[in-house]
PAZAPA-4460 file (N, C-alpha, C; in steps of 0.05 Angstrom, whole numbers, plus 32768, in hexadecimal, padded with zeros to 4 digits):
% residues 233
    n_x    n_y    n_z   ca_x   ca_y   ca_z    c_x    c_y    c_z   seq   type   mol
   8083   8199   8180   805A   819C   8174   8055   8188   8160     1      M     A
   803F   817E   8165   802F   816A   8151   8024   8182   813D     2      K     A
   802A   8174   8123   8024   8190   810C   800C   817F   8105     3      F     A
   7FF0   8191   80FA   7FDD   8191   80FC   7FD2   81A8   80E1     4      E     A
   7FCC   8192   80C8   7FC3   81A0   80AD   7FAC   81BD   80B0     5      R     A
   7FB7   81D6   80A0   7FA5   81E2   809C   7F92   81E3   8083     6      V     A
   7F7F   81E8   8087   7F70   81DD   8072   7F61   81FF   8069     7      F     A
   7F61   8202   804F   7F57   8213   803B   7F38   820F   8036     8      P     A
   7F32   8226   8036   7F10   8224   8030   7F07   8217   801D     9      E     A
   7F16   8215   8009   7F17   8203   7FF1   7F2B   81F0   7FED    10      E     A
   7F1C   81CF   7FF5   7F33   81BA   7FF5   7F24   81A6   7FDE    11      Y     A
   7F40   819C   7FCE   7F53   819B   7FD1   7F62   81B8   7FC7    12      P     A
   7F7A   81C4   7FC7   7F81   81D4   7FBE   7F8F   81D2   7FA0    13      S     A
   7F99   81E6   7F99   7FA2   81D5   7F78   7FBC   81E4   7F76    14      V     A
   7FD0   81D8   7F78   7FE8   81E7   7F76   7FFD   81ED   7F53    15      Y     A
   7FEC   81DD   7F47   8003   81E2   7F25   7FE5   81D6   7F17    16      S     A
   7FE3   81F0   7F00   7FD9   81D8   7EE9   7FE1   81E8   7ED0    17      K     A
   7FE4   81CF   7EBC   7FED   81DB   7EA0   7FDD   81C7   7E8E    18      W     A
   7FD8   81D2   7E73   7FD0   81BD   7E5C   7FE1   81B2   7E49    19      K     A
   7FE3   819B   7E45   7FF4   8192   7E2F   7FE4   8184   7E15    20      D     A
   7FDE   818A   7E02   7FC4   8179   7DEE   7FB6   8183   7DF0    21      G     A
   7FA9   8167   7E03   7F87   815D   7E00   7F8B   8158   7E26    22      Y     A
   7F9F   815D   7E2D   7FA1   8158   7E48   7F9C   8169   7E63    23      V     A
   7F90   8170   7E6C   7F96   8188   7E80   7FA2   8173   7EA0    24      E     A
   7FB8   8183   7EA5   7FC0   8172   7EC0   7FBD   8185   7ED7    25      W     A
   7FBC   8181   7EEB   7FB3   8188   7F00   7FCA   8189   7F1D    26      V     A
   7FD1   818D   7F2C   7FE3   8187   7F42   7FD8   8192   7F58    27      I     A
   7FCD   8180   7F66   7FB8   8187   7F87   7FAF   8175   7FA2    28      Q     A
   7FB1   817C   7FA9   7FA8   8171   7FC8   7FA6   8156   7FC3    29      D     A
   7FA9   8141   7FCD   7F9B   8122   7FCA   7F84   8129   7FE2    30      L     A
   7F6D   8125   7FCC   7F55   8117   7FE2   7F54   8107   7FF1    31      P     A
   7F44   80FC   8007   7F40   80E8   800D   7F31   80CE   8002    32      P     A
   7F22   80D9   7FEF   7F0D   80CB   7FDF   7F2B   80B9   7FC3    33      E     A
   7F45   80CA   7FC2   7F4E   80BD   7FB6   7F67   80AC   7FC4    34      D     A
   7F63   80A5   7FD6   7F7B   8099   7FED   7F82   8079   7FDE    35      D     A
   7F6F   8071   7FDF   7F6D   8052   7FCD   7F78   804B   7FB7    36      E     A
   7F76   8060   7FAA   7F76   8065   7F87   7F95   8062   7F89    37      E     A
   7FA3   807A   7F9F   7FBE   807F   7FA4   7FCB   8067   7FAC    38      A     A
   7FC2   8059   7FBC   7FCE   8042   7FC8   7FD9   8026   7FB3    39      I     A
   7FBF   8026   7FA1   7FC1   8017   7F84   7FDB   8024   7F79    40      K     A
   7FDD   8036   7F76   7FF1   8046   7F5D   8007   803F   7F78    41      I     A
   8010   8045   7F87   8021   803D   7F98   8031   802A   7F97    42      L     A
   801C   8012   7F97   8026   7FF1   7F98   8028   7FEC   7F80    43      V     A
   801B   7FF4   7F6E   801B   7FE6   7F53   8031   7FF4   7F44    44      D     A
   8036   800B   7F43   8053   8019   7F3A   806A   801C   7F43    45      H     A
   8065   8023   7F5C   8085   8026   7F71   808E   8018   7F7B    46      L     A
   8078   800A   7F8F   8086   7FEC   7F90   8090   7FD6   7F7F    47      C     A
   808F   7FE0   7F6C   8098   7FCB   7F4F   80AB   7FDA   7F49    48      A     A
   80B4   7FF0   7F44   80C7   8003   7F33   80D9   8009   7F44    49      D     A
   80D3   800D   7F65   80E7   8023   7F7C   80FD   800B   7F7F    50      E     A
   8114   801D   7F82   812F   8019   7F89   8125   7FFE   7F9C    51      T     A
   8121   8007   7FAF   8126   7FFB   7FC9   8115   7FE6   7FC8    52      L     A
   80ED   7FE7   7FC2   80E5   7FD9   7FC0   80E4   7FBD   7FB3    53      C     A
   80F8   7FCC   7F93   80F6   7FB4   7F87   810B   7F9E   7F96    54      K     A
   8123   7FAA   7F98   8139   7F99   7F9D   8133   7F8C   7FB7    55      T     A
   8118   7F91   7FC1   8119   7F86   7FE2   80FE   7F71   7FDA    56      S     A
   80F6   7F76   7FBC   80E3   7F5A   7FB4   80CD   7F5A   7FC3    57      D     A
   80B8   7F77   7FC9   80AA   7F7C   7FDA   8092   7F77   7FD4    58      L     A
   8096   7F7A   7FB6   8070   7F6C   7FAA   8073   7F59   7FAE    59      L     A
   8082   7F3A   7FB3   8079   7F26   7FB9   807D   7F1D   7FD9    60      N     A
   8071   7F33   7FE4   8075   7F30   8009   805C   7F41   800E    61      D     A
   804C   7F24   8004   8029   7F38   8009   8024   7F44   8025    62      P     A
   8033   7F38   803A   8031   7F44   8054   8044   7F61   804E    63      E     A
   8059   7F65   8040   8065   7F84   803F   804C   7F9A   8028    64      S     A
   803E   7F86   801C   8025   7F9B   8012   8019   7FA3   8020    65      V     A
   8011   7F94   8034   8000   7FA0   8049   8001   7FAD   8053    66      R     A
   8024   7FAE   805B   802F   7FBF   806F   8035   7FD9   806B    67      G     A
   803B   7FDF   804B   8043   7FF0   803A   8028   8001   8038    68      I     A
   800E   7FED   802B   7FFF   7FFE   8024   7FF7   800C   8044    69      S     A
   7FF2   8003   805A   7FE5   800F   806C   7FFA   8025   8077    70      E     A
   800E   8022   807B   8020   803B   8079   8019   8053   806C    71      F     A
   800F   804C   804D   8015   806D   8041   7FFC   8071   8044    72      W     A
   7FE4   805D   8048   7FC1   8061   8057   7FC6   8077   8070    73      R     A
   7FDA   806B   8082   7FD9   8082   8099   7FE2   80A6   8091    74      I     A
   7FFC   80A4   807D   8007   80B7   807B   7FF5   80CB   8066    75      F     A
   7FE9   80BD   804D   7FD8   80CD   803F   7FBD   80D9   8054    76      L     A
   7FB5   80C3   8067   7F9F   80D8   8072   7FA9   80F0   8084    77      G     A
   7FC6   80F7   807F   7FCC   8114   8091   7FC8   8126   8073    78      K     A
   7FBF   811A   8063   7FBE   8139   8050   7FC9   8151   8041    79      R     A
   7FE8   813D   8046   7FFB   814F   803A   8007   8143   8027    80      M     A
   7FF5   8133   8013   8001   812B   7FFA   7FF0   8136   7FE9    81      S     A
   8004   812F   7FD3   7FFE   8147   7FBA   7FF7   812E   7FA6    82      L     A
   7FE0   812E   7F89   7FDD   8122   7F7A   7FE0   8132   7F62    83      G     A
   7FE0   8124   7F53   7FDC   8129   7F31   7FD3   811E   7F26    84      C     A
   7FBD   812D   7F14   7FAA   8124   7F02   7FAA   8133   7EEA    85      Y     A
   7FA0   811B   7ED1   7F9A   811E   7EBA   7F81   811E   7EB4    86      A     A
   7F7E   8133   7EA2   7F57   8133   7E9E   7F54   8139   7E7B    87      S     A
   7F4D   8126   7E79   7F41   8120   7E54   7F24   811C   7E51    88      T     A
   7F19   8130   7E4A   7F06   8135   7E3E   7EEF   8130   7E55    89      N     A
   7EEE   813B   7E6D   7EE8   8147   7E84   7EEB   8128   7E9A    90      G     A
   7EFE   810D   7E99   7F01   8100   7EA4   7F1D   8106   7EAF    91      N     A
   7F1D   8104   7EC7   7F32   8110   7ED9   7F3E   80F5   7EEB    92      K     A
   7F51   80EE   7EE5   7F6A   80D5   7EEA   7F79   80DD   7EFA    93      K     A
   7F7E   80CA   7F11   7FA3   80D8   7F26   7FAE   80BD   7F15    94      L     A
   7FC3   80D1   7F10   7FD9   80BD   7EFF   7FF7   80BF   7F05    95      V     A
   7FF4   80D3   7F1D   8016   80CF   7F32   8011   80E1   7F4E    96      A     A
   801D   80DA   7F5E   801B   80E8   7F7B   802B   80E8   7F86    97      L     A
   802F   80F4   7F9F   804B   80F1   7FBA   803D   80F9   7FD1    98      N     A
   803F   80DB   7FDD   8040   80D8   7FFA   804C   80ED   8010    99      C     A
   8040   8101   8010   804A   8112   8027   803E   8117   8049   100      C     A
   8052   8121   8050   804E   8122   8069   8061   813C   807F   101      F     A
   8059   813F   8093   8069   8153   80A1   806E   8150   80B4   102      V     A
   808F   814C   80B6   80A0   813C   80C4   80A3   8159   80DF   103      S     A
   80A7   8155   80FF   80A7   8164   810E   80C5   815A   811A   104      C     A
   80D6   8170   8124   80ED   8168   8131   80E9   815F   8155   105      K     A
   80F1   814B   8157   80F2   8133   8170   80DA   8121   816E   106      G     A
   80C5   8124   8153   80AE   8112   8154   80BF   80FC   8145   107      E     A
   80B5   80E1   8150   80B7   80C4   8141   80A2   80C6   8130   108      D     A
   80A5   80B3   811B   8092   80A6   8114   807F   8095   8115   109      I     A
   8069   8093   811C   805A   8082   8132   8044   806B   811E   110      D     A
   8054   805B   8113   8045   8048   8104   8056   8028   8100   111      C     A
   8050   8009   8105   8054   7FF7   8107   8061   7FF6   80E8   112      E     A
   8072   7FE5   80E5   807F   7FDE   80CD   807A   7FBD   80D1   113      I     A
   806B   7FB8   80BD   8060   7FA0   80B5   806D   7F90   80A0   114      V     A
   807E   7F7B   809E   8080   7F72   8087   80A2   7F68   8082   115      G     A
   80A4   7F5E   807A   80CC   7F58   807E   80D5   7F74   8065   116      K     A
   80CB   7F64   804E   80D7   7F6D   8033   80CA   7F92   803D   117      A     A
   80B7   7FA0   8047   80B3   7FBF   804E   80C2   7FBC   8069   118      W     A
   80CA   7FAD   807B   80E0   7FBB   8085   80F7   7FC1   8082   119      K     A
   8106   7FAA   806C   811B   7FBA   8061   811E   7FCA   804A   120      N     A
   8102   7FD6   804B   810E   7FE8   8037   8106   8008   8050   121      V     A
   80F9   7FFE   8065   80F0   801B   8070   810C   8022   807F   122      Y     A
   8119   8007   8089   8137   800E   8095   8145   8022   8089   123      D     A
   8143   8020   8069   8154   802B   805D   8151   804F   8068   124      V     A
   8133   804F   8062   8128   8070   8067   8132   8078   8089   125      L     A
   812F   8064   8095   8133   806D   80B8   8153   8075   80B7   126      D     A
   8162   8062   80AB   817A   8067   80AB   8189   807B   80A1   127      Y     A
   8183   8086   808A   8185   80A4   807F   8180   80BA   8086   128      A     A
   816B   80B3   809B   8161   80D3   80AE   816D   80D5   80C6   129      V     A
   8179   80B8   80D3   817F   80B5   80E6   81A3   80C6   80E3   130      S     A
   81A9   80C3   80CB   81C5   80CE   80CE   81CC   80E3   80D1   131      K     A
   81B3   80F3   80BD   81B8   8115   80BB   81A1   8124   80C2   132      F     A
   81A8   8137   80D7   8190   8145   80EA   8187   815D   80CF   133      D     A
   816F   8152   80C2   8164   816F   80AF   815D   8185   80BC   134      V     A
   8150   817B   80D5   813F   8199   80E2   8158   81AD   80EE   135      F     A
   8174   819F   80F0   8187   81B7   80F4   8192   81BB   80E5   136      E     A
   8198   81B4   80CE   81AA   81BB   80B3   8192   81D3   80A4   137      Y     A
   8177   81CE   80A6   816B   81DE   8091   8157   81ED   80AC   138      L     A
   8163   81F2   80C1   8155   8202   80CF   813A   8209   80E1   139      G     A
   812C   81FA   80DF   810A   81F3   80E6   810D   81DB   80FA   140      T     A
   80F0   81D6   80FF   80F1   81C4   810F   80CF   81B0   8105   141      D     A
   80D0   81B8   80E6   80C5   81AA   80E0   80BB   81A9   80BE   142      K     A
   80C6   8193   80AF   80C9   818F   8093   80B2   8181   8084   143      V     A
   80A9   818B   8073   8093   8175   805A   80A8   815E   8052   144      L     A
   80A2   8144   8063   80B6   8127   804C   809D   8123   803C   145      E     A
   80B9   8110   8022   80A1   8103   8016   80B2   80EB   8017   146      G     A
   8098   80DD   8018   8095   80B5   801C   8088   80A1   8009   147      M     A
   8092   80AA   7FED   8089   809D   7FD8   8082   80B3   7FBC   148      G     A
   8094   80B5   7FAB   8086   80C8   7F9B   8087   80AC   7F78   149      L     A
   8071   80B3   7F72   8068   809A   7F61   805D   80A9   7F42   150      V     A
   8061   80A0   7F2E   8052   80A9   7F18   804B   808E   7F03   151      V     A
   8039   8090   7F0A   802C   8074   7EF5   8035   806D   7ECF   152      S     A
   803C   8058   7ED2   8055   804D   7EB7   804F   8061   7E9A   153      R     A
   8029   805C   7E97   8025   806E   7E7F   8026   8087   7E84   154      N     A
   8030   8091   7E98   802E   80B2   7E97   804C   80B7   7E9A   155      Y     A
   8060   80A9   7E9C   807C   80B4   7EA9   808B   80BE   7E88   156      R     A
   80A0   80D3   7E91   80AA   80DE   7E76   80A3   80FB   7E71   157      G     A
   808B   8102   7E87   8079   811E   7E84   808A   8132   7E95   158      A     A
   809D   812D   7EA7   80A3   8137   7EB4   8091   8142   7ED2   159      K     A
   8084   812F   7ED8   8068   812A   7EEE   8078   812A   7F09   160      L     A
   8090   811B   7F08   80A0   8115   7F1F   80A7   8131   7F31   161      G     A
   80B3   8146   7F1A   80BE   815F   7F23   80A7   816A   7F26   162      S     A
   8090   816C   7F17   807B   817E   7F1A   8078   817F   7F39   163      K     A
   8067   8170   7F41   8066   815B   7F56   8075   8167   7F69   164      I     A
   8092   815F   7F73   809B   816D   7F84   80A5   818D   7F85   165      I     A
   80A6   8195   7F66   809F   81B8   7F6F   8087   81BB   7F77   166      A     A
   8075   81B5   7F77   8056   81B6   7F88   8060   81B5   7FAC   167      A     A
   806F   81AC   7FAC   806E   81A4   7FCA   8071   81C9   7FDA   168      R     A
   8087   81D8   7FC7   808A   81F2   7FC9   806D   8200   7FD6   169      E     A
   805A   8202   7FBC   8040   820E   7FC5   8031   820A   7FE5   170      P     A
   8031   81EC   7FE2   8028   81DA   7FF9   802D   81DD   8019   171      L     A
   804A   81E6   800A   8057   81E7   8032   8058   81FE   8037   172      C     A
   804C   8217   801F   8049   823A   801D   802D   823A   8037   173      Y     A
   801E   822B   802C   7FFC   822D   8039   8000   821D   805A   174      T     A
   8016   820F   8060   8017   8203   807C   8030   820E   8086   175      Q     A
   8036   822B   8081   8054   8233   808C   8065   8220   808D   176      G     A
   806E   820E   8085   8080   81F6   807F   8098   8202   8072   177      I     A
   80B1   8207   8078   80C1   8214   806B   80E1   8200   8061   178      K     A
   80D6   81EB   805C   80E9   81D5   8050   80DA   81BA   804F   179      A     A
   80EE   81B1   8040   80E2   818C   8035   80FC   817F   803A   180      T     A
   80FF   8169   8039   810D   8158   8035   80FF   813B   8034   181      A     A
   8110   8125   802C   8109   810A   801C   8121   8103   801A   182      T     A
   811C   80DF   801C   8133   80D0   8010   8132   80C0   7FFA   183      V     A
   813C   80CA   7FE8   8134   80C8   7FC2   8141   80B1   7FC1   184      F     A
   813E   809E   7FB9   8142   8088   7FB2   8150   807B   7F96   185      T     A
   8149   8089   7F83   814D   807C   7F6D   815E   8097   7F5C   186      G     A
   8166   808C   7F43   8174   80A2   7F31   8158   80B8   7F29   187      I     A
   8146   80B1   7F20   8131   80BF   7F16   8120   80D2   7F2D   188      A     A
   8122   80CB   7F42   8116   80DF   7F55   812C   80F3   7F5C   189      S     A
   8141   80F1   7F5E   8161   80FE   7F66   8161   8113   7F50   190      Q     A
   815B   8109   7F3D   815D   811F   7F1F   8145   812E   7F2A   191      K     A
   812B   812E   7F2F   8114   813E   7F2C   811C   8148   7F48   192      C     A
   8120   8141   7F5C   8127   8153   7F71   813E   8169   7F6B   193      A     A
   8152   8160   7F65   816B   8179   7F56   815F   818E   7F46   194      E     A
   814D   817F   7F31   813A   8193   7F1C   8131   81AC   7F2F   195      S     A
   811F   81A3   7F50   8120   81B4   7F50   8127   81C1   7F6E   196      C     A
   813F   81C0   7F69   8153   81CE   7F7F   8156   81BD   7F99   197      G     A
   8159   81AD   7F9D   815B   819A   7FB1   817B   8197   7FB3   198      F     A
   8185   8194   7FC9   81A3   818F   7FD6   81A9   8172   7FDA   199      V     A
   81BA   8161   7FDA   81BC   814A   7FE5   81D0   8151   7FFD   200      T     A
   81C5   814B   8012   81D4   814C   8030   81E0   813C   8037   201      T     A
   81D1   8126   8031   81DA   8101   8035   81DF   80EB   8024   202      F     A
   81F2   80E7   801F   81ED   80CC   8009   81F9   80B0   800F   203      E     A
   81F5   8097   800E   8205   8080   8015   81FC   8072   7FFD   204      F     A
   820A   805D   7FF3   8203   8045   7FDB   81F3   8033   7FF4   205      P     A
   81E6   801B   7FDC   81D2   8002   7FEE   81E6   7FF5   7FF8   206      L     A
   8204   7FEC   7FEF   8216   7FDE   7FFA   8219   7FE3   8017   207      S     A
   821A   7FFF   8021   8218   8008   803E   8209   7FF3   804C   208      E     A
   81F1   7FF1   803E   81D6   7FEA   804E   81E1   7FCD   805C   209      L     A
   81E9   7FBD   8045   81F1   7FA6   804B   8202   7FA0   8060   210      A     A
   8214   7FB5   8069   8225   7FB4   8080   8215   7FBC   8099   211      E     A
   8204   7FCF   8093   81F5   7FC8   80B2   81D5   7FB4   80B5   212      I     A
   81DC   7F9E   80A7   81C9   7F82   80A4   81B1   7F84   809A   213      G     A
   81B3   7F98   808D   819E   7F96   8074   819E   7F8B   805A   214      L     A
   8188   7F7B   804F   8186   7F70   8037   8194   7F7C   8024   215      N     A
   81A8   7F82   8022   81AC   7F96   8008   81C5   7F84   7FFE   216      Y     A
   81D0   7F8C   7FDF   81EC   7F7E   7FD9   81FE   7F8C   7FDF   217      S     A
   820E   7F7E   7FE2   8231   7F93   7FEE   823E   7F9A   7FD0   218      K     A
   8231   7F8F   7FC5   823F   7F9F   7F9F   8232   7FB5   7F90   219      D     A
   8216   7FC2   7FA7   8205   7FCD   7F9C   8211   7FEB   7FA4   220      D     A
   8213   7FF5   7F8F   821F   8015   7F8D   820F   802B   7F83   221      T     A
   81F0   8026   7F84   81DE   8036   7F79   81DC   8042   7F97   222      R     A
   81D1   8064   7F93   81D7   8075   7FA6   81B1   8081   7FB7   223      L     A
   81B8   807E   7FCE   81A0   808B   7FDC   81A6   80A5   7FE1   224      I     A
   8198   80B8   7FE1   8197   80D1   7FE7   8183   80EC   7FF1   225      K     A
   818E   80E4   800B   817F   8100   8021   8182   8118   8012   226      L     A
   8169   812B   8002   8171   813D   7FFE   8150   814D   800E   227      M     A
   815B   816E   8009   814C   817F   8013   814A   8197   8008   228      V     A
   8137   81A3   800A   8138   81C2   8005   8129   81D7   8010   229      K     A
   8138   81E8   8018   812B   8204   801F   811D   8216   8017   230      K     A
   80FF   8221   8020   80F2   822F   8007   80F9   8250   8020   231      Y     A
   80F6   8268   8009   8104   8278   8015   80DC   828A   8016   232      D     A
   80C6   8282   8027   80BC   829A   802D   80B9   8294   8051   233      F     A
***
């Protein structure tokens, strides 16, 4: 059954907030008016630094930049993504986010993957989820999936990634979703997930991807991990 977001009377909902010195932080639903800024952050900061995008040289493939941007535009539009904002002297700025969507058992992602480098990235994610049935493992017919966790460079080191991942839980609670799953591709994000209670269900080195015809080095031992968490509510 196709998932449809239930919207509260007050939207966007706030899931976490705290103060650190002169900065007030908020993690909340990412509203539609911030989608384009979110895509800019994803392209400028994730595509440049994330393991698969960087290895595939995605930023130097204009068609792939357009393709991945449109992909994010579609999935941000499902209104299940989280934004982290920093407020100083009344100025609120989007500094980090997690593009999320709800995946339902038996439902395929209906989105054209445009661009050679973007396809080289996406096929890794598709390979991971094809090798392990998260729905059976978690005992549910729908999970919240992440498809892009990014913190702007000037704001890294403040554990914002972990805080955003943790905010998936209250978001899921409001929608009756009892589990979350993500293919984490970098050591930093994998550690963030572990700190939030995620467990690894399936992992493989990048070298394995060369064996199935993707453009990765046969000597690359960096690990890609499919990680999940089940919520107790």
